[in-house]
N, C-alpha and C positions, 0 to 999 in steps of 0.2 A: 435419651431413650426414644426409640421409634415404635409407634403403635399403629397397627393396621386396623381400621374400622370397616368391617365388611358384612353387614347384616342384609337379610331379606326384609321385605316389608312385613309389618303386622297387618295382615289383610283386613280391610274394613276399618282400620284404625289410624295407621301412620305409614307413609311411604318409606322406602328404603333410604332415599336421599334425605328426607327430614329426620329419619332415625339416626343416620350418620351424624348429622349436625347436633342432635340432642345428646348422643353419646360423647361427642367431642366436648360439649359443655360440662358434662359430668367429670370427664378426665381432667379438664383444665382447672377445675376447682381444687384438685389435689396435686396434680403434676403439670403446672402451667407451662413448664419448659419443654414438655414432651413434643417430639415431632410426630404429627398425626397424618396419616394418609387415608382419605375416605374413598372407599370403593363400594358404592351401593350395588347389591347383587340381585339377580333374578334368574329364573330357570326356564324362561321362555314364555311365562305367563304375565300376569299383571305387573306393570312397571318395567318390563324388559326394554322397551324403546328408550324411556327416560334414563334408565341406568346405564345403558350402553353409551348414550350420548354424553352423559356426565363423566363416565370413566375415561372417555377419549377426547374430551374437550370439543365435541362436535356441536351440531346445532339441530334445531327442530324446524321442519318445513311444514307450514300450515297449508291444508288442502280442504276443499269441499268435496264430500263423498256421500254415497248413499248408505243409510243405516240398514239393518237387516230387513226392514219392511219397506224400503224404498224412499224414505224421507231424506232430503238433503240436510246434512249436518256439517259442522266444523270438525274436521279430523286432522290428522297429522302423521308424518313419518319422520324418522330420525336419520341424519347424515353423520357418520362417524368422523372423527378428527382427521382421518386419512383423506377426506373429501372425495372418496371413491365408493364407499360402501353405505348402502341404505339399510336401515332396520325398520321393518314393518311389523307392528304388533297387531295381530288380527283383531284383537278386541277394540282397536281404535275405530273401525268402521263396521265390523261384523260381530260386535261383542254382546254378551248377554246383559251387561249393565245398561245398555242403550235402550232396553225394552222394559216396560212395566210387566208385572206378573201376568196381567190379563193379555198382554201382547205376545207372550212367549208361545210360539207354535212352530216346531221344527219342520212342519210341512211347508210353511210359508216363508220362513227366515232364509235369506239369501246372502251369499258371500260376495255379491257383486261389488260392494264397496271396497273390498280388499283388492279386487282386480283394478278398480279405479286408482287406488293408491300406487299399485305397481305401474300402471300406465303413465301416471303423472311423473313418477321417478324416471321412467324410460325417456319421457319427453325432455327431462332435464339433463339427460346424457349419462345417467347412472346405469351400470351394468353388473354391479355386485350387490347381492341381496341376502339379508338374513331375515327369515320370517319366523316370528314368535307365534305359536299356535294356541296359547292359553286363552281361556275365557270366552270362547265362541258361543254364539246363539244358534249356530247353523248345524244342519245335518244333511247338507246337499252335496257332499263329496267334492266340494270346490267348483261345482257346476256354475254358480253365479260368477265367481272369479274368472273362470275360463270364458264365459260369455262376454264379459267386459273386455277380454283380451282377443276376441274374434272367433272363438270356437262356436260351432253351431251343432245343436243336438236335434235329431229327427226321429219321428216315429216310422212305422212300416209304410205309411202313405206318403212319406217324404215331406211331412209337415213338421215345422219346428215345434217342439214340445213346449208346454207352458213352463213357467218358473216354479210351479208347485212341485215339490219333490216327488209327490205321488206319480207325476208324469214319467218319472224314470222307469216305472214298470213297463212303459210302452216304448222305451228307447230301443231303436233299431239300428241307427248308424250315427257316427260322429264325424263331422267335417272339420278338419284342422287347416284347410287350405288358406283361410284368412287369419290364422293365428299370427299375432304381431311378429313380424319377421325379425325385429330387434331382439326378441327373446333368444334367438340362436346365438347371439353374442353374449348373453347374460349367464351369470353363475348364481345358483340359488342354494342356500343352506337353510334347512329347517332346524330351528332351535327348539327342541321339545324333549321332555323326558318321558313322554307317552309312547309306549311301544305296542299298543293294542293294534290288532289287525283290523281290516276294513269291516269284516262281517263276522257273524257268529256270536256265541254267548259272551265272548270277551271283546266283541267289536264295538265300533263307534256308537251304534244305536242302542244296544243293550246296556252298555256301561255309562254312557254320557247323555243319552237321550232324555231320561227322566228329569235331570236337572235343567233341561231346556224346555220343559213343559210337556213331554211326551207321556201319554198314558201307556199302560202295558199293551193295549191293542195297537196303539200307534207305533210302539217300539218294534213289534213284529213286522208291521208293514214297512217301516223305515228300513229295516234290515233287508227285506225283500227288494226294495228299491235300490239300495246300494249294491246288492248282489247282482242285479241286472246291469247296473252301471259298471261294476267290476268286470263282468263277462265281456262287455263291449270294449273296455279298456284293454283287456288281454288280447282280444281279436285285433284291435287296431295297432297295438305296439308289440305284439308277440312277446308279452311278458307274463308274469304270474303275480298280479297285484295283491291277490288274497293272502299271500304268504309274506308280503313285505312288512317288516316291523315298522310301526309308526304310521301305516296307511290309514288307520282309524283315528288318528289325532284330529281334534277339532271337527268332529262330525264328518270325517272322511276327507277333509281338506288335504291331509297328508298324501292321500292317494292321488288327488288332482295335481299336486305339486311334483310328486315323484314321477308320475307317468308323462304328463304334458310338458313340464318345465325341467325335467331331468334333475330335480333337486336331490341333494344328499341329506341324510338325516344325522344330526349331531346332538349329543346331550346338551340340553340348555345350559346347565351349569358349566360344562366344559367350554362351551362357546364363549360365554361371557368371561371366563377365566383367561381365555386366549386373547380376546379382544382387549381386555383391561390389562393385559400383560402382568397378571397376578404374580407369576413366579418371579418376575423381576422386582415388582413392587415390595415383596416381602423380604428381599435381601437385607440383612442387617436388623430386622425387626426383633424386638424383645417380646412382643405380645400381639395376639390377634383377638379382637373382640368381634363376635358375630351374634346372630340372633334371628329368630322368627317367632311368629305368633304362638305356635304350639309345638313342643317337642314330643313326638310320638313315633310309632312304628314307621310312618311314612318318611320321617326324617332320616331313618336308617337306610332307606332304599333310593338314595340318589337325589335328595333335595339339596338346597343351597348349602346348608351347614355341613353336610357330608363332603361336598366338594371343597369347601373352605378348609375343613379339617385335613382332608387328604393332602392338599398342597402344603399346608402349614406343618403337618407332622413329618412330611418328607424332609423338611428343613429344620426339624426339631424346635419349632416355635410353639409355645403353649397357646391353647385356644380357650377363651372364656366365652360362654354363651348367655345371653339374656332371652327371656321369653315371657309370653303371657301366662302360660302354664306348662308344666313339665310332667310328662307321664313316663319318662324313661328311668330305669333303675341306674344305680351307680355302675353296674357291670355294662349296661348298654351304653352309657355315656363314655366309658372307657373304650368300648368297641367302636364308637363313633369317632373318638379322638378328641373329645372335649375334656379339658382338665376339670372344669366345674361349670354348672349351669344354675342360673338364678332367676326365678320368676320375679317379675317387677311388682306383683301384688303381694304385700306382706301381711295384709289383714283383711277382714271381711269387707266386701264392697260389691256393688252390682256390676253387671257387664257394662251398663251404660257409663257408670263412674269410671271403670277401668279404661274404656275407650276415650272418654272426654278428657281424662286426666293423664293420658298415656305419656305425654312429654315430661310432665313433672315426675311421674313414677319412674320413668327410664333414667332421667337425670339423677334422681335420688339414689336409685339402685347402683348405677355406675359409680357415683361418688363413694358409696360404701365399699364397693368392690375394690376401687383403686386405693382406698385407705388401707385395706388389708394387704393389697399387693405392695404398696409402698413400705409397709412395715416389714414384709418379707424381704424386700430388696435391701433394707437398711440393716437387717439382723445378720 
């Protein structure tokens, strides 16, 4: 029997890689002879780099980079098993978890560190890049990243504007003459399921600004800053960045990558499916076990489980999901393509207990699922 283990992380609780190993232990208690293939999943957000590296037998490159407020930190990017493709998870150097609640301020948070990671990879000879845009602390349109790569931003007096995002209101011209020439040889893919535009009610500032520390008044000003930024991008490249899907991802980082680095936007889940060669991995499988922290309406709209189900259902392989909690009806689970879903918490407990005991709860739940599955196979 071949079983594919392909969960997302339970955010704030257990990584996708560790979840794979815990699911494996539960299966082995009932069907020790099963052949198991572990493919930790991600959709461009937290865990993307680690999961891509694990799925392709790649390695992680340790780097020193700047965090969102300029402190030097230990960071990293991943190199896939092909030894040609780099995966940069924006959260590694420009992520919200790197800041305390008091430090969160999207006027001051910069994506400069992400640019440093790109520059380091270029120095090592890499020219293929996958950029995961989840979990950012920034709302600078990628300005910091671009400054690290040589772009200069000027006001009407031809003075370089400050790193404060509010300075974008005074942006008059952009000089790309010193943009790292090696980028012309590079190929960039954005792995993100965020399709928000750069500006407006559904744009970067209004939708994602508040979680980064923006007050309602700050959100309005941030949107105006990115609007001025977008106008200058359109003038420079003769494009229409405001209508580009995904330009608003990661506080407008999508716009910076699309316009200056000619990046293409791909679904995060489809990207990892392709990188992990998921369609080949599931050949001959009897069952797929997946999961994420919460099954809800967002699960139906392109999250990890929906991608796993799409590929598995095409090959008529049943999918079982585990989760912290399930808000989907039976009809919605059928629509998703899940044969059955099982919350790991079977009785009263606190959130703290669920988080700290997650490995034991997952292993126990999987063991019970497999006992029922084994009975079905034997009948």
